Structures are given as C-alpha cells and as structure tokens.
MIDOSE-1310 file (N, C-alpha, C; in nm, 2 decimals, decimal comma, always signed):
residues 86
xxxx	+0,08/-0,11/+0,00/+0,00/+0,00/+0,00/+0,09/+0,12/+0,00; +0,05/+0,22/-0,08/+0,14/+0,34/-0,09/+0,05/+0,46/-0,11; +0,10/+0,58/-0,05/+0,03/+0,70/-0,07/+0,03/+0,74/-0,22; -0,07/+0,78/-0,28/-0,08/+0,82/-0,42/+0,01/+0,94/-0,44
xxxx	+0,10/+0,93/-0,54/+0,19/+1,04/-0,58/+0,13/+1,18/-0,61; +0,00/+1,17/-0,63/-0,08/+1,30/-0,67/-0,13/+1,37/-0,54; -0,07/+1,33/-0,42/-0,10/+1,40/-0,29/+0,02/+1,44/-0,23; +0,02/+1,56/-0,16/+0,13/+1,61/-0,09/+0,10/+1,62/+0,06
xxxx	+0,19/+1,59/+0,14/+0,17/+1,59/+0,28/+0,25/+1,71/+0,34; +0,19/+1,78/+0,43/+0,25/+1,89/+0,50/+0,22/+1,88/+0,64; +0,32/+1,88/+0,72/+0,31/+1,86/+0,87/+0,38/+1,98/+0,94; +0,32/+2,03/+1,04/+0,38/+2,12/+1,14/+0,36/+2,06/+1,28
xxxx	+0,38/+2,13/+1,38/+0,38/+2,08/+1,52/+0,27/+1,99/+1,55; +0,15/+2,04/+1,52/+0,03/+1,97/+1,58/-0,07/+1,93/+1,47; -0,03/+1,97/+1,35/-0,14/+1,93/+1,24/-0,07/+1,88/+1,11; -0,14/+1,80/+1,05/-0,10/+1,75/+0,92/-0,20/+1,77/+0,81
xxxx	-0,15/+1,82/+0,70/-0,24/+1,85/+0,58/-0,20/+1,76/+0,47; -0,31/+1,71/+0,41/-0,30/+1,63/+0,28/-0,36/+1,70/+0,17; -0,29/+1,74/+0,07/-0,34/+1,82/-0,04/-0,32/+1,75/-0,17; -0,42/+1,76/-0,26/-0,41/+1,70/-0,40/-0,33/+1,78/-0,48
xxxx	-0,26/+1,73/-0,58/-0,20/+1,80/-0,69/-0,31/+1,82/-0,79; -0,27/+1,89/-0,91/-0,37/+1,91/-1,02/-0,41/+1,78/-1,08; -0,32/+1,68/-1,07/-0,34/+1,55/-1,13/-0,44/+1,45/-1,05; -0,47/+1,49/-0,93/-0,56/+1,40/-0,85/-0,71/+1,43/-0,88
xxxx	-0,78/+1,33/-0,86/-0,93/+1,33/-0,88/-1,01/+1,38/-0,76; -0,95/+1,46/-0,68/-1,00/+1,50/-0,55/-0,96/+1,66/-0,54; -1,06/+1,73/-0,49/-1,03/+1,87/-0,47/-1,06/+1,90/-0,31; -0,96/+1,95/-0,25/-0,99/+1,98/-0,11/-0,86/+1,96/-0,03
xxxx	-0,87/+1,98/+0,10/-0,76/+1,97/+0,19/-0,81/+1,87/+0,30; -0,73/+1,77/+0,34/-0,76/+1,68/+0,45/-0,67/+1,73/+0,56; -0,74/+1,76/+0,68/-0,66/+1,80/+0,80/-0,66/+1,69/+0,90; -0,55/+1,67/+0,97/-0,55/+1,57/+1,07/-0,44/+1,60/+1,17
xxxx	-0,43/+1,52/+1,28/-0,35/+1,54/+1,39/-0,21/+1,47/+1,35; -0,12/+1,46/+1,46/+0,00/+1,39/+1,44/-0,01/+1,25/+1,41; -0,11/+1,18/+1,46/-0,13/+1,03/+1,44/-0,16/+1,01/+1,29; -0,25/+1,10/+1,23/-0,28/+1,11/+1,08/-0,14/+1,13/+1,02
xxxx	-0,06/+1,22/+1,06/+0,06/+1,25/+0,99/+0,15/+1,12/+0,99; +0,16/+1,05/+1,11/+0,24/+0,92/+1,12/+0,19/+0,82/+1,02; +0,06/+0,80/+1,02/+0,00/+0,70/+0,91/+0,04/+0,75/+0,77; +0,03/+0,87/+0,75/+0,06/+0,91/+0,61/+0,22/+0,89/+0,58
xxxx	+0,30/+0,92/+0,68/+0,44/+0,89/+0,66/+0,46/+0,74/+0,63; +0,40/+0,66/+0,71/+0,41/+0,51/+0,68/+0,37/+0,47/+0,56; +0,26/+0,53/+0,51/+0,21/+0,50/+0,38/+0,31/+0,54/+0,27; +0,38/+0,66/+0,29/+0,47/+0,71/+0,19/+0,59/+0,60/+0,18
xxxx	+0,62/+0,53/+0,29/+0,72/+0,43/+0,29/+0,66/+0,29/+0,23; +0,54/+0,28/+0,20/+0,48/+0,17/+0,15/+0,45/+0,06/+0,24; +0,42/+0,09/+0,37/+0,39/+0,00/+0,47/+0,24/-0,05/+0,46; +0,23/-0,18/+0,49/+0,10/-0,24/+0,49/+0,02/-0,19/+0,61
xxxx	-0,12/-0,23/+0,60/-0,20/-0,19/+0,72/-0,16/-0,25/+0,85; -0,11/-0,38/+0,85/-0,06/-0,44/+0,97/+0,07/-0,38/+1,02; +0,16/-0,33/+0,92/+0,28/-0,27/+0,97/+0,25/-0,14/+1,02; +0,14/-0,06/+0,98/+0,11/+0,07/+1,03/+0,05/+0,05/+1,17
xxxx	-0,03/-0,05/+1,19/-0,09/-0,08/+1,32/+0,02/-0,11/+1,42; +0,11/-0,19/+1,38/+0,23/-0,23/+1,47/+0,31/-0,11/+1,51; +0,34/-0,03/+1,41/+0,42/+0,10/+1,43/+0,34/+0,19/+1,53; +0,21/+0,20/+1,52/+0,14/+0,29/+1,61/+0,13/+0,23/+1,75
xxxx	+0,12/+0,10/+1,76/+0,13/+0,04/+1,89/+0,25/+0,06/+1,96; +0,35/+0,07/+1,90/+0,49/+0,10/+1,96/+0,50/+0,24/+2,01; +0,43/+0,33/+1,94/+0,44/+0,47/+1,98/+0,33/+0,51/+2,08; +0,21/+0,46/+2,07/+0,09/+0,50/+2,15/+0,04/+0,39/+2,24
xxxx	+0,00/+0,43/+2,35/-0,07/+0,34/+2,45/-0,22/+0,36/+2,43; -0,29/+0,25/+2,38/-0,43/+0,25/+2,36/-0,49/+0,12/+2,40; -0,62/+0,12/+2,42/-0,69/+0,00/+2,46/-0,69/-0,09/+2,33; -0,71/-0,23/+2,36/-0,71/-0,31/+2,25/-0,82/-0,28/+2,15
xxxx	-0,78/-0,28/+2,01/-0,88/-0,25/+1,91/-0,90/-0,10/+1,87; -0,85/-0,02/+1,96/-0,87/+0,13/+1,92/-0,78/+0,17/+1,81; -0,65/+0,13/+1,82/-0,56/+0,17/+1,70/-0,61/+0,10/+1,57; -0,64/-0,03/+1,58/-0,68/-0,09/+1,46/-0,81/-0,02/+1,40
xxxx	-0,90/+0,01/+1,48/-1,02/+0,08/+1,43/-0,99/+0,21/+1,36; -0,91/+0,30/+1,43/-0,86/+0,42/+1,38/-0,79/+0,41/+1,25; -0,70/+0,31/+1,24/-0,62/+0,30/+1,12/-0,72/+0,25/+1,00; -0,80/+0,16/+1,03/-0,90/+0,12/+0,93/-0,99/+0,24/+0,88
xxxx	-1,03/+0,32/+0,97/-1,12/+0,44/+0,94/-1,04/+0,54/+0,85; -0,91/+0,56/+0,88/-0,83/+0,66/+0,80/-0,80/+0,60/+0,67; -0,77/+0,47/+0,67/-0,74/+0,40/+0,54/-0,86/+0,41/+0,45; -0,98/+0,39/+0,50/-1,10/+0,38/+0,43/-1,13/+0,52/+0,36
xxxx	-1,10/+0,62/+0,45/-1,13/+0,76/+0,40/-1,03/+0,80/+0,29; -0,91/+0,76/+0,31/-0,80/+0,79/+0,21/-0,82/+0,72/+0,08; -0,88/+0,59/+0,09/-0,92/+0,52/-0,03/-1,03/+0,59/-0,10; -1,13/+0,64/-0,03/-1,25/+0,70/-0,09/-1,22/+0,83/-0,17
xxxx	-1,10/+0,90/-0,14/-1,06/+1,02/-0,21/-0,95/+0,97/-0,31; -0,91/+0,86/-0,32/-0,81/+0,82/-0,41/-0,66/+0,84/-0,38; -0,64/+0,86/-0,24/-0,51/+0,89/-0,19/-0,41/+0,77/-0,17; -0,47/+0,65/-0,19/-0,39/+0,53/-0,16/-0,39/+0,44/-0,28
xx	-0,28/+0,40/-0,32/-0,25/+0,30/-0,42/-0,22/+0,16/-0,36; -0,32/+0,08/-0,37/-0,31/-0,06/-0,32/-0,23/-0,15/-0,39
C-alpha cells in the first residue's frame, strides 16, 4: 500500500495537511493530527495496514482495538478520495 503520488503531505507541530496536486481526482484539503501524519508517513514508505498498526502500537498506548479501528477508518477515507494506491 502506498500514498498516491498525486497527494502532498505537509506537517507542522500539531497538524498534518494532505493536499491533492492538479493530477488528483479530488479537490480539497484533508486535515489531521500527529497520528494522521504518522500514518501518512508510513504510507509514503509503502507500509501495509498491519505494519502501520504495529508501528502505532509501539508509539501510543491505547486499549485493544482502538488503534486498529482508527487505522481502518483513516485508510478507508483515504481510499475514498483516491489517496492510496493498493
């Protein structure tokens, strides 16, 4: 799984923005937090869903299932705008 090359990621201290290029079939800006930025960074590296979940579990302390649900929700939304190449 990989972030589509027609999307650009910009992160600052507390916020991450995902913006389409002119070649993308999506117009708008997706805003997210640091966790969203981490997921996008892992997608840029071509990590799988399970690798993303494992990386987040190493960084964050959360109840069972929370990270998995959050990752699945984000991946689904990114797929819906064409930001992920499977």
